[in-house]
C-alpha positions as CSV (number, residue, x, y, z in Angstrom):
1,S,8.5,0.1,-14.7
2,F,12.2,0.7,-13.8
3,L,11.7,-1.1,-10.5
4,A,10.3,-4.2,-12.3
5,A,13.3,-4.0,-14.6
6,H,15.7,-3.9,-11.7
7,D,17.1,-0.6,-13.0
8,L,17.2,1.6,-9.9
9,P,19.7,4.1,-11.1
10,R,17.5,4.9,-14.1
11,A,14.5,5.0,-11.9
12,D,16.2,7.5,-9.5
13,N,17.2,9.7,-12.4
14,H,13.7,9.5,-13.9
15,Y,11.8,10.5,-10.8
16,R,14.4,13.2,-9.8
17,R,14.3,14.7,-13.2
18,A,10.5,14.7,-13.3
19,A,10.4,16.6,-10.0
20,S,13.0,19.1,-11.1
21,L,11.2,19.8,-14.4
22,A,7.9,20.5,-12.6
23,P,8.9,21.8,-9.1
24,E,5.5,23.5,-8.7
25,Q,3.5,20.3,-9.2
26,A,2.8,18.0,-6.2
27,Q,2.5,14.7,-8.1
28,P,6.2,14.3,-9.3
29,W,7.4,14.9,-5.7
30,Q,5.0,12.3,-4.4
31,R,6.2,9.8,-6.9
32,Y,9.9,10.6,-6.1
33,G,9.1,10.3,-2.4
34,W,7.6,6.8,-2.8
35,F,10.7,5.7,-4.8
36,L,13.0,7.0,-2.2
37,L,11.0,5.3,0.6
38,T,11.0,2.1,-1.3
39,T,14.8,2.2,-1.6
40,D,15.2,2.9,2.1
41,R,16.1,6.6,1.9
42,T,13.6,7.6,4.6
43,R,14.7,11.1,5.3
44,A,14.9,12.1,1.7
45,A,11.5,10.5,1.1
46,E,9.9,12.6,3.9
47,K,11.4,15.7,2.4
48,A,9.9,14.8,-1.0
49,F,6.5,14.1,0.5
50,R,6.6,17.4,2.4
51,R,7.7,19.2,-0.7
52,A,4.6,17.9,-2.5
53,L,2.5,19.2,0.3
54,A,4.2,22.6,0.3
55,V,3.3,23.0,-3.3
56,D,-0.4,22.6,-2.5
57,R,-1.4,22.2,1.1
58,L,-5.0,21.4,0.1
59,D,-4.1,18.7,-2.4
60,A,-5.9,15.5,-1.4
61,N,-3.2,13.1,-2.8
62,A,-0.3,15.0,-1.2
63,N,-2.0,15.0,2.2
64,A,-2.9,11.3,2.1
65,A,0.6,10.4,0.8
66,L,2.2,11.9,3.9
67,G,-0.1,9.9,6.1
68,L,0.9,6.8,4.1
69,F,4.6,7.6,4.6
70,Y,4.1,7.7,8.3
71,Y,2.4,4.3,8.2
72,C,5.3,2.9,6.3
73,V,7.9,4.1,8.8
74,R,5.7,2.8,11.7
75,A,4.9,6.3,13.0
76,H,1.2,5.4,13.6
77,D,0.3,8.4,15.7
78,A,1.6,10.8,13.2
79,A,-0.2,8.9,10.4
80,A,-3.4,9.1,12.4
81,R,-3.0,12.9,12.8
82,Q,-2.2,13.4,9.1
83,L,-5.1,11.2,7.9
84,E,-7.5,13.0,10.2
85,L,-6.4,16.3,8.8
86,T,-6.9,15.0,5.3
87,R,-10.4,13.7,6.2
88,Q,-11.3,17.2,7.4
89,I,-10.3,18.7,4.1
90,H,-11.4,15.9,1.7
91,P,-13.9,13.7,3.5
92,D,-15.0,12.1,0.2
93,F,-11.5,11.2,-1.1
94,G,-11.6,7.5,-1.8
95,L,-7.9,6.8,-1.4
96,L,-7.9,8.4,2.0
97,W,-10.3,5.8,3.3
98,I,-8.1,3.0,2.0
99,E,-5.2,4.5,4.1
100,I,-7.5,5.0,7.1
101,A,-8.5,1.4,6.8
102,R,-4.8,0.3,6.6
103,L,-3.9,2.2,9.7
104,R,-6.9,0.9,11.7
105,D,-6.1,-2.6,10.5
106,V,-2.5,-2.5,11.7
107,R,-3.7,-1.2,15.1
108,G,-6.1,-4.2,15.4
109,D,-9.3,-2.2,14.8
110,H,-10.6,-4.5,12.1
111,A,-14.3,-3.4,12.5
112,G,-13.2,0.2,12.0
113,A,-11.1,-0.9,9.0
114,I,-14.2,-2.5,7.4
115,D,-16.2,0.7,7.9
116,A,-13.5,2.7,6.2
117,L,-13.3,0.3,3.3
118,A,-17.0,0.6,2.9
119,R,-16.5,4.4,2.5
120,A,-13.7,3.7,0.0
121,R,-15.9,1.3,-2.0
122,E,-18.7,3.9,-2.2
123,V,-16.3,6.2,-4.0
124,L,-14.0,3.9,-6.0
125,G,-16.2,0.8,-6.5
126,A,-15.1,-2.8,-6.1
127,E,-11.4,-2.3,-6.8
128,S,-9.3,-5.4,-6.0
129,E,-7.3,-3.6,-3.4
130,I,-10.5,-2.7,-1.5
131,V,-12.0,-6.2,-1.9
132,A,-8.9,-7.9,-0.7
133,A,-8.6,-5.7,2.3
134,Q,-12.3,-6.3,3.1
135,A,-11.6,-10.1,2.9
136,Y,-8.6,-9.8,5.1
137,N,-10.3,-7.8,7.9
138,L,-13.4,-9.9,7.8
139,A,-11.3,-12.9,8.3
140,R,-9.4,-11.3,11.2
141,L,-12.8,-10.7,12.9
142,G,-13.6,-14.4,12.5
143,R,-16.2,-13.9,9.8
144,S,-14.7,-16.5,7.5
145,D,-17.7,-17.0,5.3
146,A,-18.0,-13.3,4.5
147,A,-14.2,-13.2,3.9
148,R,-14.4,-16.1,1.4
149,A,-17.3,-14.4,-0.3
150,R,-15.1,-11.3,-0.8
151,Q,-12.2,-13.5,-1.9
152,A,-14.5,-15.1,-4.5
153,Q,-15.1,-11.7,-6.0
154,L,-11.4,-11.5,-6.8
155,A,-11.7,-14.6,-9.0
156,R,-14.6,-13.2,-11.2
157,P,-13.7,-13.2,-14.9
158,G,-13.5,-10.1,-17.0
159,S,-11.2,-7.9,-14.9
160,Y,-7.5,-7.9,-14.0
161,V,-6.7,-8.7,-10.4
162,S,-3.2,-8.6,-9.2
163,R,-2.1,-11.8,-7.5
164,Y,-0.7,-9.6,-4.8
165,H,-4.3,-8.9,-3.6
166,V,-5.2,-12.6,-3.9
167,A,-2.2,-13.2,-1.5
168,V,-3.5,-10.6,1.0
169,S,-7.0,-12.2,1.1
170,A,-5.5,-15.7,1.6
171,L,-3.3,-14.6,4.4
172,G,-6.3,-13.1,6.2
173,L,-7.7,-16.6,6.3
174,D,-4.4,-18.0,7.5
175,D,-4.0,-19.9,4.2
176,L,-0.2,-19.4,4.0
177,A,0.3,-21.9,1.2
178,R,-2.1,-20.1,-1.1
179,G,-0.8,-16.7,0.0
180,Q,2.8,-17.7,-0.8
181,R,1.8,-19.2,-4.2
182,A,-0.1,-16.1,-5.2
183,L,2.7,-13.8,-4.1
184,M,5.2,-15.8,-6.2
185,E,2.8,-15.5,-9.1
186,A,2.7,-11.7,-8.5
187,W,6.5,-11.7,-8.6
188,H,6.6,-13.7,-11.9
189,D,4.1,-11.1,-13.3
190,R,6.3,-8.3,-12.1
191,S,3.3,-6.8,-10.4
192,L,3.5,-3.0,-9.7
193,W,2.5,-3.9,-6.1
194,L,5.8,-5.6,-5.4
195,P,7.4,-2.6,-3.6
196,W,4.7,-3.1,-1.0
197,L,6.5,-6.2,0.1
198,R,8.7,-3.9,2.2
199,F,5.8,-2.3,4.2
200,D,2.6,-4.3,4.2
201,H,2.0,-5.6,7.7
202,R,-0.4,-8.2,6.4
203,L,2.4,-10.1,4.8
204,A,4.2,-10.7,8.1
205,P,3.6,-14.6,8.1
206,L,5.5,-14.9,4.8
207,R,8.3,-12.7,6.1
208,A,8.7,-15.1,9.0
209,R,9.3,-17.8,6.3
210,G,12.0,-15.7,4.7
211,L,10.1,-15.3,1.5
212,L,9.7,-11.5,1.4
213,D,13.4,-10.6,1.8
214,G,14.3,-13.2,-0.8
215,L,11.9,-11.7,-3.3
216,L,13.1,-8.2,-2.5
217,R,16.7,-9.2,-3.1
218,T,15.8,-10.2,-6.6
219,L,14.4,-6.7,-7.1
220,D,17.6,-5.1,-5.7
221,L,15.5,-3.6,-2.9
222,P,16.3,-3.5,0.9
223,P,14.8,-6.0,3.3
224,A,11.2,-5.7,4.5
225,R,10.3,-3.4,7.3
226,T,8.3,-4.8,10.3
227,V,5.2,-2.6,10.1
228,G,3.1,-3.2,13.2
């Protein structure tokens, strides 16, 4: 990706051009919105996300993406309203339940997050993002054995798992050394999850160590936000 290659001007031109060539499609506006948010252009990002929704107000991705935007800018009440609206329209949309779990997690409702992740897993299967989030929330509830069992699923051979998700599961168990090591490995792999360093509240212990902002600087991205 352009982000992994540190080529932000080309990335901006690519996403903006894609949106201009297909103004009546929601997805290019969502992608441009995420890029703008990642590069700290919050107002422009919100306009892009809203433009995606204006194209198709019933689009599941466009509705959930606006809820995710609100999470990233710490507008949790707005995120909750948008995700509830999305749930009423698309109750079986798997990605929606991942975002609902994310919001419940940051608000301290780890049991509710686990319930939402179970819904996501019913639709999407045992994707590494879901399994890592399950491990994290189980650990936050003090269910360490169950959390480690989920963590072990990330190490099964035969499928690619981003080291970013390994880091998330480790941080749930307060294993900062393993979390930092896995995140550095994700950086060396140029994981597509690296832009999440700016927004993921679960990485807060590593931000306190100065690691996140250091990695973001190497990607020419702004400092991490404090989500929470």
